[in-house]
DRENDO-1510 file (C-alpha; in Angstrom, 1 decimal, always signed):
<recs>
REC; n; res; u; v; w
REC; 1; UNK; +0.0; -0.1; -0.2 .
REC; 2; UNK; +1.3; +3.3; -0.2 .
REC; 3; UNK; +2.1; +6.1; +2.2 .
REC; 4; UNK; -1.5; +7.5; +1.2 .
REC; 5; UNK; -2.6; +5.8; +4.2 .
REC; 6; UNK; -0.1; +6.6; +7.0 .
REC; 7; UNK; -1.6; +8.7; +9.7 .
REC; 8; UNK; +0.4; +11.9; +10.0 .
REC; 9; UNK; +2.2; +12.8; +13.1 .
REC; 10; UNK; +0.9; +14.5; +15.8 .
REC; 11; UNK; +0.1; +18.0; +14.8 .
REC; 12; UNK; -0.4; +17.6; +11.6 .
REC; 13; UNK; -4.2; +18.4; +10.8 .
REC; 14; UNK; -6.9; +14.9; +10.0 .
REC; 15; UNK; -9.7; +15.6; +7.8 .
REC; 16; UNK; -12.7; +15.1; +10.1 .
REC; 17; UNK; -10.4; +13.8; +13.5 .
REC; 18; UNK; -9.8; +16.7; +15.9 .
REC; 19; UNK; -6.1; +16.6; +16.9 .
REC; 20; UNK; -3.9; +14.0; +18.6 .
REC; 21; UNK; -4.5; +13.8; +22.3 .
REC; 22; UNK; -1.4; +14.3; +23.8 .
REC; 23; UNK; +0.0; +11.8; +26.3 .
REC; 24; UNK; +2.1; +13.2; +28.6 .
REC; 25; UNK; +4.6; +10.5; +30.4 .
REC; 26; UNK; +8.3; +10.6; +30.6 .
REC; 27; UNK; +10.9; +12.0; +28.0 .
REC; 28; UNK; +12.6; +8.7; +26.6 .
REC; 29; UNK; +16.3; +8.6; +27.5 .
REC; 30; UNK; +18.7; +7.7; +24.4 .
REC; 31; UNK; +17.2; +7.7; +20.9 .
REC; 32; UNK; +17.3; +4.2; +20.0 .
REC; 33; UNK; +15.9; +1.1; +21.5 .
REC; 34; UNK; +19.8; +0.7; +22.9 .
REC; 35; UNK; +20.5; -2.7; +24.5 .
REC; 36; UNK; +17.4; -4.6; +25.5 .
REC; 37; UNK; +18.1; -5.8; +29.3 .
REC; 38; UNK; +20.3; -3.2; +30.4 .
REC; 39; UNK; +22.6; -4.2; +33.2 .
REC; 40; UNK; +21.6; -5.9; +36.3 .
REC; 41; UNK; +20.5; -2.8; +38.3 .
REC; 42; UNK; +17.7; -1.3; +39.6 .
REC; 43; UNK; +17.5; +1.3; +37.0 .
REC; 44; UNK; +21.2; +1.8; +35.4 .
REC; 45; UNK; +23.2; -0.3; +33.3 .
REC; 46; UNK; +26.7; -1.5; +34.4 .
REC; 47; UNK; +28.5; +1.7; +33.2 .
REC; 48; UNK; +26.1; +4.1; +35.5 .
REC; 49; UNK; +23.3; +5.3; +32.8 .
REC; 50; UNK; +20.0; +5.0; +33.3 .
REC; 51; UNK; +18.0; +2.5; +31.8 .
REC; 52; UNK; +15.9; +3.7; +29.2 .
REC; 53; UNK; +11.9; +3.5; +29.0 .
REC; 54; UNK; +12.0; +0.3; +26.6 .
REC; 55; UNK; +15.0; -1.5; +28.7 .
REC; 56; UNK; +12.7; -0.8; +31.4 .
REC; 57; UNK; +10.1; -2.6; +30.0 .
REC; 58; UNK; +12.2; -5.3; +28.3 .
REC; 59; UNK; +12.9; -6.7; +32.1 .
REC; 60; UNK; +10.0; -6.4; +32.7 .
REC; 61; UNK; +8.7; -8.5; +30.0 .
REC; 62; UNK; +11.2; -10.9; +30.3 .
REC; 63; UNK; +10.7; -11.9; +34.2 .
REC; 64; UNK; +6.7; -12.0; +33.1 .
REC; 65; UNK; +7.6; -14.2; +30.5 .
REC; 66; UNK; +10.0; -16.3; +32.6 .
REC; 67; UNK; +7.2; -17.0; +35.3 .
REC; 68; UNK; +4.5; -17.9; +32.6 .
REC; 69; UNK; +7.1; -20.4; +31.2 .
REC; 70; UNK; +7.8; -21.4; +34.9 .
REC; 71; UNK; +4.0; -22.1; +35.5 .
REC; 72; UNK; +3.3; -23.9; +32.4 .
REC; 73; UNK; +6.1; -26.5; +33.4 .
REC; 74; UNK; +4.4; -26.8; +37.0 .
REC; 75; UNK; +0.8; -27.3; +35.5 .
REC; 76; UNK; +2.3; -30.3; +32.9 .
REC; 77; UNK; +1.3; -33.3; +34.7 .
REC; 78; UNK; -2.2; -31.2; +36.7 .
REC; 79; UNK; -5.8; -32.1; +36.1 .
REC; 80; UNK; -5.8; -28.9; +33.9 .
REC; 81; UNK; -3.2; -29.6; +31.0 .
REC; 82; UNK; -4.4; -33.2; +31.2 .
REC; 83; UNK; -7.2; -31.8; +28.8 .
REC; 84; UNK; -4.4; -32.9; +26.0 .
REC; 85; UNK; -4.6; -33.1; +22.3 .
REC; 86; UNK; -4.7; -36.8; +22.5 .
REC; 87; UNK; -7.7; -36.6; +25.1 .
REC; 88; UNK; -11.3; -37.2; +23.9 .
REC; 89; UNK; -12.6; -34.5; +21.4 .
REC; 90; UNK; -15.2; -33.5; +24.3 .
REC; 91; UNK; -12.7; -32.4; +26.5 .
REC; 92; UNK; -11.0; -30.4; +23.6 .
REC; 93; UNK; -14.3; -28.1; +22.9 .
REC; 94; UNK; -14.2; -27.9; +26.8 .
REC; 95; UNK; -10.5; -26.6; +26.4 .
REC; 96; UNK; -11.4; -24.1; +23.4 .
REC; 97; UNK; -13.8; -22.8; +25.6 .
REC; 98; UNK; -11.7; -21.6; +28.7 .
REC; 99; UNK; -9.2; -20.6; +26.4 .
REC; 100; UNK; -11.4; -18.0; +24.9 .
REC; 101; UNK; -13.2; -17.7; +28.3 .
REC; 102; UNK; -10.6; -14.6; +29.7 .
REC; 103; UNK; -11.4; -12.6; +26.6 .
REC; 104; UNK; -14.8; -12.0; +27.2 .
REC; 105; UNK; -13.3; -10.1; +30.5 .
REC; 106; UNK; -10.5; -8.6; +29.4 .
REC; 107; UNK; -12.7; -7.0; +26.0 .
REC; 108; UNK; -15.4; -5.0; +28.5 .
REC; 109; UNK; -13.1; -4.5; +31.8 .
REC; 110; UNK; -9.6; -5.1; +31.0 .
REC; 111; UNK; -9.6; -2.5; +28.6 .
REC; 112; UNK; -10.8; +0.2; +29.7 .
REC; 113; UNK; -9.5; -0.6; +33.3 .
REC; 114; UNK; -5.5; -0.3; +31.9 .
REC; 115; UNK; -6.5; +3.0; +30.2 .
REC; 116; UNK; -7.9; +4.8; +33.3 .
REC; 117; UNK; -6.8; +3.5; +36.7 .
REC; 118; UNK; -4.9; +6.0; +38.5 .
REC; 119; UNK; -0.9; +5.3; +37.9 .
REC; 120; UNK; -1.4; +4.3; +34.6 .
REC; 121; UNK; -0.1; +1.0; +33.1 .
REC; 122; UNK; +2.8; +0.4; +35.2 .
REC; 123; UNK; -0.1; +0.0; +38.4 .
REC; 124; UNK; -1.9; -2.5; +36.4 .
REC; 125; UNK; +1.4; -4.4; +35.3 .
REC; 126; UNK; +1.8; -4.7; +39.1 .
REC; 127; UNK; -1.3; -5.8; +39.7 .
REC; 128; UNK; -1.1; -8.5; +36.9 .
REC; 129; UNK; +2.6; -9.3; +38.8 .
REC; 130; UNK; +1.5; -9.5; +41.8 .
REC; 131; UNK; -1.9; -11.4; +41.1 .
REC; 132; UNK; +0.5; -14.1; +39.5 .
REC; 133; UNK; +2.3; -15.1; +42.4 .
REC; 134; UNK; -0.4; -14.6; +44.4 .
REC; 135; UNK; -2.1; -17.4; +42.1 .
REC; 136; UNK; +0.9; -19.6; +42.0 .
REC; 137; UNK; +1.0; -19.9; +45.8 .
REC; 138; UNK; -2.5; -21.0; +45.9 .
REC; 139; UNK; -2.1; -23.8; +43.2 .
REC; 140; UNK; +0.3; -24.7; +45.3 .
REC; 141; UNK; -1.7; -25.9; +47.7 .
REC; 142; UNK; -4.7; -26.7; +45.5 .
REC; 143; UNK; -3.0; -28.7; +42.8 .
REC; 144; UNK; -4.8; -32.0; +43.1 .
REC; 145; UNK; -8.5; -30.5; +43.0 .
REC; 146; UNK; -11.0; -28.6; +41.3 .
REC; 147; UNK; -9.9; -25.3; +42.3 .
REC; 148; UNK; -7.2; -25.4; +40.3 .
REC; 149; UNK; -9.8; -24.7; +37.6 .
REC; 150; UNK; -10.8; -21.1; +38.9 .
REC; 151; UNK; -6.8; -20.5; +39.3 .
REC; 152; UNK; -5.6; -21.4; +36.1 .
REC; 153; UNK; -8.7; -18.8; +34.9 .
REC; 154; UNK; -7.7; -16.5; +37.0 .
REC; 155; UNK; -3.9; -16.7; +35.3 .
REC; 156; UNK; -4.9; -16.8; +32.0 .
REC; 157; UNK; -7.0; -13.4; +32.7 .
REC; 158; UNK; -4.1; -11.8; +34.1 .
REC; 159; UNK; -1.9; -12.7; +31.6 .
REC; 160; UNK; -4.2; -11.5; +28.9 .
REC; 161; UNK; -4.4; -8.3; +30.8 .
REC; 162; UNK; -0.4; -8.3; +30.9 .
REC; 163; UNK; -0.3; -8.9; +27.1 .
REC; 164; UNK; -2.7; -5.8; +26.6 .
REC; 165; UNK; -0.5; -3.9; +28.8 .
REC; 166; UNK; +2.4; -4.7; +27.4 .
REC; 167; UNK; +1.2; -3.6; +23.6 .
REC; 168; UNK; -0.5; -0.5; +25.2 .
REC; 169; UNK; +2.8; +0.4; +26.8 .
REC; 170; UNK; +5.6; +0.0; +23.4 .
REC; 171; UNK; +4.7; +3.5; +21.6 .
REC; 172; UNK; +4.9; +5.5; +24.6 .
REC; 173; UNK; +8.9; +3.6; +25.2 .
REC; 174; UNK; +9.8; +4.3; +22.0 .
REC; 175; UNK; +11.1; +7.7; +20.4 .
REC; 176; UNK; +9.7; +7.4; +16.7 .
REC; 177; UNK; +7.2; +4.9; +14.8 .
REC; 178; UNK; +10.0; +3.5; +13.1 .
REC; 179; UNK; +10.8; +1.8; +15.8 .
REC; 180; UNK; +7.7; +0.4; +16.7 .
REC; 181; UNK; +8.3; -3.3; +15.0 .
REC; 182; UNK; +11.6; -3.2; +16.2 .
REC; 183; UNK; +10.8; -2.9; +19.8 .
REC; 184; UNK; +7.8; -5.5; +19.4 .
REC; 185; UNK; +10.6; -7.9; +17.5 .
REC; 186; UNK; +12.8; -7.3; +20.7 .
REC; 187; UNK; +10.2; -8.1; +23.2 .
REC; 188; UNK; +8.8; -10.8; +21.1 .
REC; 189; UNK; +12.2; -12.7; +20.7 .
REC; 190; UNK; +13.1; -12.4; +24.5 .
REC; 191; UNK; +10.0; -13.7; +25.3 .
REC; 192; UNK; +11.0; -17.1; +23.3 .
REC; 193; UNK; +14.6; -17.3; +24.5 .
REC; 194; UNK; +13.6; -16.6; +28.8 .
REC; 195; UNK; +10.8; -18.2; +28.0 .
REC; 196; UNK; +13.1; -21.1; +26.8 .
REC; 197; UNK; +15.9; -20.8; +29.3 .
REC; 198; UNK; +13.5; -20.5; +32.5 .
REC; 199; UNK; +11.9; -24.0; +31.6 .
REC; 200; UNK; +15.1; -25.0; +32.3 .
REC; 201; UNK; +15.2; -24.8; +36.0 .
REC; 202; UNK; +11.5; -25.6; +36.0 .
REC; 203; UNK; +12.0; -28.6; +34.7 .
REC; 204; UNK; +15.0; -29.7; +36.7 .
REC; 205; UNK; +12.7; -28.7; +40.2 .
REC; 206; UNK; +9.7; -30.4; +38.4 .
REC; 207; UNK; +11.2; -33.6; +38.8 .
REC; 208; UNK; +11.4; -33.4; +42.6 .
REC; 209; UNK; +8.1; -31.7; +42.9 .
REC; 210; UNK; +5.2; -29.8; +41.3 .
REC; 211; UNK; +4.5; -27.2; +44.2 .
REC; 212; UNK; +8.3; -26.5; +44.2 .
REC; 213; UNK; +8.4; -25.4; +40.6 .
REC; 214; UNK; +5.1; -23.0; +41.4 .
REC; 215; UNK; +7.0; -21.8; +44.1 .
REC; 216; UNK; +9.7; -21.1; +41.8 .
REC; 217; UNK; +7.5; -19.3; +39.6 .
REC; 218; UNK; +6.1; -17.1; +42.2 .
REC; 219; UNK; +9.7; -15.8; +43.1 .
REC; 220; UNK; +9.8; -14.8; +39.3 .
REC; 221; UNK; +6.6; -13.4; +39.2 .
REC; 222; UNK; +7.9; -10.9; +42.4 .
REC; 223; UNK; +11.3; -10.0; +40.6 .
REC; 224; UNK; +8.9; -8.7; +37.7 .
REC; 225; UNK; +6.5; -7.0; +40.3 .
REC; 226; UNK; +9.9; -5.0; +41.8 .
REC; 227; UNK; +10.9; -4.7; +37.4 .
REC; 228; UNK; +6.9; -3.3; +36.9 .
REC; 229; UNK; +8.1; -0.5; +39.9 .
REC; 230; UNK; +10.9; +1.1; +38.2 .
REC; 231; UNK; +8.3; +2.1; +34.8 .
REC; 232; UNK; +7.1; +5.2; +33.8 .
REC; 233; UNK; +4.2; +6.3; +36.0 .
REC; 234; UNK; +1.2; +8.0; +33.3 .
REC; 235; UNK; -2.6; +8.2; +32.7 .
REC; 236; UNK; -3.4; +7.6; +30.0 .
REC; 237; UNK; -6.8; +8.0; +29.4 .
REC; 238; UNK; -8.7; +10.2; +31.3 .
REC; 239; UNK; -12.2; +10.5; +30.3 .
REC; 240; UNK; -14.5; +7.7; +28.5 .
REC; 241; UNK; -14.1; +6.4; +24.4 .
REC; 242; UNK; -14.6; +9.5; +22.6 .
REC; 243; UNK; -15.7; +9.8; +18.7 .
REC; 244; UNK; -12.0; +10.5; +17.5 .
REC; 245; UNK; -10.7; +7.7; +18.9 .
REC; 246; UNK; -13.5; +5.6; +17.3 .
REC; 247; UNK; -12.6; +7.2; +14.2 .
REC; 248; UNK; -9.0; +6.2; +14.5 .
REC; 249; UNK; -10.0; +2.6; +15.5 .
REC; 250; UNK; -12.5; +2.0; +12.9 .
REC; 251; UNK; -10.2; +3.7; +9.6 .
REC; 252; UNK; -10.3; +2.0; +6.9 .
REC; 253; UNK; -6.8; +0.8; +7.2 .
REC; 254; UNK; -6.8; -0.7; +10.7 .
REC; 255; UNK; -9.9; -2.3; +10.0 .
REC; 256; UNK; -8.5; -4.2; +6.5 .
REC; 257; UNK; -5.5; -5.7; +8.9 .
REC; 258; UNK; -7.3; -6.8; +11.9 .
REC; 259; UNK; -9.4; -8.3; +9.4 .
REC; 260; UNK; -6.3; -10.4; +7.4 .
REC; 261; UNK; -4.8; -10.7; +10.7 .
REC; 262; UNK; -7.6; -12.4; +11.9 .
REC; 263; UNK; -7.9; -15.0; +9.1 .
REC; 264; UNK; -4.4; -15.5; +9.6 .
REC; 265; UNK; -5.1; -16.5; +13.6 .
REC; 266; UNK; -7.5; -18.7; +12.1 .
REC; 267; UNK; -5.3; -20.1; +10.1 .
REC; 268; UNK; -3.2; -21.2; +12.8 .
REC; 269; UNK; -5.8; -22.6; +15.3 .
REC; 270; UNK; -7.4; -24.6; +12.7 .
REC; 271; UNK; -3.6; -26.4; +11.8 .
REC; 272; UNK; -2.7; -26.5; +15.1 .
REC; 273; UNK; -5.9; -28.7; +16.1 .
REC; 274; UNK; -6.3; -30.5; +12.7 .
REC; 275; UNK; -2.7; -31.8; +13.7 .
REC; 276; UNK; -3.2; -32.6; +17.0 .
REC; 277; UNK; -5.9; -35.1; +15.4 .
REC; 278; UNK; -4.7; -36.3; +12.4 .
REC; 279; UNK; -1.4; -37.2; +13.9 .
REC; 280; UNK; -2.9; -39.4; +17.0 .
REC; 281; UNK; -5.3; -40.8; +14.3 .
REC; 282; UNK; -2.6; -42.1; +12.6 .
REC; 283; UNK; -0.5; -43.6; +15.1 .
REC; 284; UNK; -1.8; -43.5; +18.6 .
REC; 285; UNK; +1.4; -44.0; +20.2 .
REC; 286; UNK; +3.8; -41.8; +18.0 .
REC; 287; UNK; +1.1; -39.3; +17.5 .
REC; 288; UNK; +1.6; -37.2; +20.7 .
REC; 289; UNK; +5.3; -37.5; +20.1 .
REC; 290; UNK; +5.0; -36.1; +16.5 .
REC; 291; UNK; +2.5; -33.3; +18.1 .
REC; 292; UNK; +4.8; -32.9; +21.1 .
REC; 293; UNK; +7.6; -32.0; +18.1 .
REC; 294; UNK; +5.8; -29.8; +15.8 .
REC; 295; UNK; +4.5; -27.6; +19.1 .
REC; 296; UNK; +8.7; -26.8; +19.7 .
REC; 297; UNK; +9.0; -26.3; +16.0 .
REC; 298; UNK; +5.8; -23.7; +15.8 .
REC; 299; UNK; +8.0; -22.0; +19.0 .
REC; 300; UNK; +11.0; -21.8; +16.9 .
REC; 301; UNK; +9.2; -20.7; +13.7 .
REC; 302; UNK; +7.7; -18.0; +15.8 .
REC; 303; UNK; +11.2; -16.7; +17.5 .
REC; 304; UNK; +12.5; -16.6; +13.6 .
REC; 305; UNK; +9.5; -14.2; +12.3 .
REC; 306; UNK; +10.3; -12.4; +15.7 .
REC; 307; UNK; +13.7; -11.9; +14.7 .
REC; 308; UNK; +13.1; -11.1; +11.6 .
REC; 309; UNK; +10.3; -8.5; +11.8 .
REC; 310; UNK; +12.7; -5.8; +11.8 .
REC; 311; UNK; +14.7; -6.4; +8.8 .
REC; 312; UNK; +11.8; -6.9; +7.3 .
REC; 313; UNK; +10.6; -3.8; +8.2 .
REC; 314; UNK; +13.5; -1.9; +7.0 .
REC; 315; UNK; +12.7; -3.3; +3.4 .
REC; 316; UNK; +8.9; -3.2; +3.3 .
REC; 317; UNK; +6.2; -1.0; +5.1 .
REC; 318; UNK; +3.9; -2.6; +7.8 .
REC; 319; UNK; +0.8; -3.7; +5.4 .
REC; 320; UNK; +3.6; -5.2; +3.1 .
REC; 321; UNK; +4.6; -7.5; +6.1 .
REC; 322; UNK; +1.4; -8.4; +6.8 .
REC; 323; UNK; +0.8; -9.3; +2.6 .
REC; 324; UNK; +4.0; -11.2; +2.4 .
REC; 325; UNK; +3.1; -12.9; +5.9 .
REC; 326; UNK; +0.1; -14.1; +3.9 .
REC; 327; UNK; +1.4; -14.7; +0.9 .
REC; 328; UNK; +3.6; -17.0; +2.6 .
REC; 329; UNK; +1.4; -19.1; +4.7 .
REC; 330; UNK; -0.3; -20.0; +1.3 .
REC; 331; UNK; +2.7; -20.9; -0.6 .
REC; 332; UNK; +3.6; -23.5; +2.8 .
REC; 333; UNK; -0.1; -24.8; +2.5 .
REC; 334; UNK; -0.5; -25.2; -1.0 .
REC; 335; UNK; +3.2; -26.9; -0.7 .
REC; 336; UNK; +2.9; -28.9; +1.9 .
REC; 337; UNK; -0.8; -29.9; +0.8 .
REC; 338; UNK; +1.2; -31.8; -2.6 .
REC; 339; UNK; +3.9; -33.3; -0.7 .
REC; 340; UNK; +2.3; -34.4; +2.1 .
REC; 341; UNK; +3.4; -36.8; +5.0 .
REC; 342; UNK; +4.0; -35.8; +8.7 .
REC; 343; UNK; +7.6; -33.7; +7.6 .
REC; 344; UNK; +5.8; -31.6; +5.5 .
REC; 345; UNK; +2.9; -30.9; +8.3 .
REC; 346; UNK; +5.8; -30.3; +10.8 .
REC; 347; UNK; +7.5; -27.9; +8.4 .
REC; 348; UNK; +4.3; -26.0; +7.9 .
REC; 349; UNK; +3.5; -25.6; +11.3 .
REC; 350; UNK; +7.1; -23.8; +11.7 .
REC; 351; UNK; +6.2; -21.2; +8.5 .
REC; 352; UNK; +2.8; -20.8; +9.6 .
REC; 353; UNK; +3.9; -19.8; +13.0 .
REC; 354; UNK; +6.8; -17.6; +11.4 .
REC; 355; UNK; +4.6; -16.0; +9.2 .
REC; 356; UNK; +2.0; -15.7; +12.1 .
REC; 357; UNK; +4.7; -13.7; +13.9 .
REC; 358; UNK; +6.0; -11.4; +11.6 .
REC; 359; UNK; +2.1; -10.4; +10.9 .
REC; 360; UNK; +1.0; -9.6; +14.3 .
REC; 361; UNK; +4.5; -7.5; +14.1 .
REC; 362; UNK; +3.2; -5.6; +11.2 .
REC; 363; UNK; -0.5; -5.3; +12.9 .
REC; 364; UNK; +0.8; -4.1; +15.8 .
REC; 365; UNK; +3.1; -1.2; +14.4 .
REC; 366; UNK; -0.3; -0.3; +12.2 .
REC; 367; UNK; -2.3; +0.5; +15.6 .
REC; 368; UNK; +0.7; +1.7; +17.4 .
REC; 369; UNK; +0.9; +3.9; +14.5 .
REC; 370; UNK; -2.6; +5.1; +13.0 .
REC; 371; UNK; -4.2; +5.2; +16.3 .
REC; 372; UNK; -2.0; +7.0; +18.4 .
REC; 373; UNK; -4.8; +9.4; +19.1 .
REC; 374; UNK; -6.6; +6.0; +21.0 .
REC; 375; UNK; -6.7; +4.6; +24.0 .
REC; 376; UNK; -4.4; +1.3; +23.4 .
REC; 377; UNK; -5.6; -1.2; +26.4 .
REC; 378; UNK; -8.6; -1.0; +25.0 .
REC; 379; UNK; -7.6; -1.3; +21.7 .
REC; 380; UNK; -5.4; -4.0; +21.8 .
REC; 381; UNK; -8.1; -6.0; +24.2 .
REC; 382; UNK; -11.0; -5.3; +21.2 .
REC; 383; UNK; -9.1; -6.9; +18.6 .
REC; 384; UNK; -7.2; -9.8; +21.2 .
REC; 385; UNK; -11.1; -11.0; +21.3 .
REC; 386; UNK; -11.7; -11.1; +17.9 .
REC; 387; UNK; -8.5; -12.8; +16.9 .
REC; 388; UNK; -8.5; -15.5; +20.1 .
REC; 389; UNK; -12.3; -15.6; +18.9 .
REC; 390; UNK; -11.2; -16.5; +15.0 .
REC; 391; UNK; -8.7; -19.5; +16.8 .
REC; 392; UNK; -11.0; -21.2; +18.6 .
REC; 393; UNK; -13.6; -20.9; +15.8 .
REC; 394; UNK; -11.2; -22.5; +13.2 .
REC; 395; UNK; -9.8; -25.1; +15.8 .
REC; 396; UNK; -13.7; -26.5; +16.0 .
REC; 397; UNK; -13.9; -27.3; +12.2 .
REC; 398; UNK; -11.5; -30.1; +12.9 .
REC; 399; UNK; -12.4; -31.2; +16.2 .
REC; 400; UNK; -15.9; -31.7; +15.0 .
REC; 401; UNK; -14.9; -33.1; +11.7 .
REC; 402; UNK; -12.6; -35.5; +10.6 .
REC; 403; UNK; -9.9; -34.3; +7.6 .
REC; 404; UNK; -7.8; -36.1; +5.8 .
REC; 405; UNK; -4.0; -34.6; +6.3 .
REC; 406; UNK; -3.5; -32.9; +2.7 .
REC; 407; UNK; -7.0; -31.5; +2.6 .
REC; 408; UNK; -6.5; -29.5; +5.6 .
REC; 409; UNK; -3.1; -28.1; +4.4 .
REC; 410; UNK; -4.9; -27.4; +1.8 .
REC; 411; UNK; -7.5; -25.4; +3.8 .
REC; 412; UNK; -5.2; -23.5; +5.8 .
REC; 413; UNK; -3.3; -22.2; +1.8 .
REC; 414; UNK; -6.9; -21.2; +0.8 .
REC; 415; UNK; -7.4; -19.3; +4.0 .
REC; 416; UNK; -4.4; -17.8; +3.9 .
REC; 417; UNK; -5.0; -16.9; +0.1 .
REC; 418; UNK; -8.1; -15.6; +0.5 .
REC; 419; UNK; -7.3; -12.8; +3.1 .
REC; 420; UNK; -4.5; -11.8; +1.0 .
REC; 421; UNK; -6.6; -11.7; -1.7 .
REC; 422; UNK; -9.2; -9.5; -0.3 .
REC; 423; UNK; -6.6; -7.0; +1.6 .
REC; 424; UNK; -4.8; -6.7; -1.5 .
REC; 425; UNK; -8.4; -5.9; -3.4 .
REC; 426; UNK; -9.6; -4.2; -0.6 .
REC; 427; UNK; -6.6; -1.5; -0.7 .
REC; 428; UNK; -6.6; -1.1; -4.0 .
REC; 429; UNK; -10.3; +0.6; -3.5 .
REC; 430; UNK; -9.0; +2.6; -0.8 .
REC; 431; UNK; -5.9; +4.0; -2.8 .
REC; 432; UNK; -8.4; +4.7; -5.7 .
REC; 433; UNK; -10.6; +6.7; -3.0 .
REC; 434; UNK; -13.7; +3.9; -3.0 .
REC; 435; UNK; -15.3; +3.1; +0.4 .
REC; 436; UNK; -14.9; -0.8; +1.4 .
REC; 437; UNK; -17.4; -3.2; +0.5 .
REC; 438; UNK; -19.8; -3.7; +3.7 .
REC; 439; UNK; -19.4; -6.9; +5.6 .
REC; 440; UNK; -21.8; -9.4; +5.8 .
REC; 441; UNK; -21.9; -8.3; +9.9 .
REC; 442; UNK; -22.2; -5.0; +8.7 .
REC; 443; UNK; -25.1; -5.2; +6.4 .
REC; 444; UNK; -27.3; -7.2; +9.0 .
REC; 445; UNK; -26.9; -5.1; +11.7 .
REC; 446; UNK; -27.4; -2.2; +9.3 .
REC; 447; UNK; -30.4; -4.3; +8.4 .
REC; 448; UNK; -31.2; -4.8; +12.1 .
REC; 449; UNK; -31.2; -1.2; +13.2 .
REC; 450; UNK; -33.1; +0.0; +10.2 .
REC; 451; UNK; -36.1; -2.6; +11.2 .
REC; 452; UNK; -36.1; -0.8; +14.8 .
REC; 453; UNK; -36.2; +2.3; +13.8 .
REC; 454; UNK; -39.3; +1.3; +11.5 .
REC; 455; UNK; -40.8; +0.0; +14.4 .
REC; 456; UNK; -40.2; +3.3; +16.5 .
REC; 457; UNK; -42.4; +5.0; +13.3 .
REC; 458; UNK; -44.7; +2.9; +13.3 .
REC; 459; UNK; -44.1; +2.3; +9.5 .
REC; 460; UNK; -44.5; -1.6; +8.1 .
REC; 461; UNK; -41.0; -3.4; +7.7 .
REC; 462; UNK; -40.6; -5.2; +4.5 .
REC; 463; UNK; -42.0; -8.9; +4.3 .
REC; 464; UNK; -44.2; -7.8; +7.3 .
REC; 465; UNK; -48.0; -8.8; +8.0 .
REC; 466; UNK; -49.0; -5.8; +10.0 .
REC; 467; UNK; -50.9; -3.8; +8.3 .
REC; 468; UNK; -49.8; -0.3; +8.6 .
REC; 469; UNK; -51.0; +1.7; +11.4 .
REC; 470; UNK; -53.9; +4.5; +10.3 .
REC; 471; UNK; -53.1; +7.7; +10.6 .
REC; 472; UNK; -54.1; +9.8; +13.3 .
REC; 473; UNK; -57.6; +11.6; +13.0 .
</recs>
């Protein structure tokens, strides 16, 4: 897409929108992102220089990612994670319902809290870290009973709260919008590397006791709490959602990117559960091992995508990153369908997750760049909810229907190809100044509102059997 859709910098006029809301925050020290984690001191590097805001966020993010990995290892043999890909399809459906439930809390409640709470996003991150530490301690006492389920649900809500807060904080810790992709990329790489490293001592403790592992996780989250105390303090949104914020988040470029990213996430969800059941049905014993290898390759693919993001951004804009991710997924899906076999399936797992990581970097940067006047907490909470719904909806299909392996791979490629073509054609319409085609959901909503308005006015709707009301005499 051309630079026509790029949002002007603060101070520039925007047709139909008031001037950008200025967010008051501490000035960024150091023009570039700099070294990622900085030194070991409370707020300075080893050379004595103060940490940049991004380094403070990166350190907090590393500890939160480590705590998340430790908790996952601790729950590996628990009742909660006993809902595995090899379990009955009904249990997997229950898992899908549980995975989407936290977003029902995140969207209407957590997003506004992230933006409006006194103390700003720093306080939200601190509360999240403290809550995760407390939940880990409670899990130690309830590891073998049904109370683990609500505790696990609480942990998932807190984890999604942190994800929303972290995404909303990124634009406040970089000095230029050109650094957004690099900042998001570094945080993604940190999450993968630190999570892998933290899983090693967690695994050793797991051999001793699951409760010991959870205790270690609680200590890591307390460390994240202390690191979050160094983040800049700010209150971003003193008011409720404004009209100009709604217009920014409904800008055609953002809506297009959100639709494309949602379909990309749907491809990931479909492939995950398709492989889980296809590999199990092929061989009950080795299927689980192959699927575990696929999950590991997916994690590696995600790390590669996050690492390559900044280099891709130097050669192309965020919109091109998203288009490229969709095109790569389409080619990978078609190629895996033609080749077939377990090896092609595993490589496709890595390729799709790598593309999803690149696409997500591009999408996050589009929102952070083009909706700076919006409250980022609310924005990312809404988008995360839609993406998770897409992941769940696509994942339900292979759970309910048995699909041959190669056909499933072809579906992944076709879904990505459809998203890419739609994105390109819609982008061309925007360049020509034409409105975007209305979606089926939008048409249904418009028709429903029209019928409601007609009923209020006493006008019969089309197809209604009720005669018109006689005029007043």
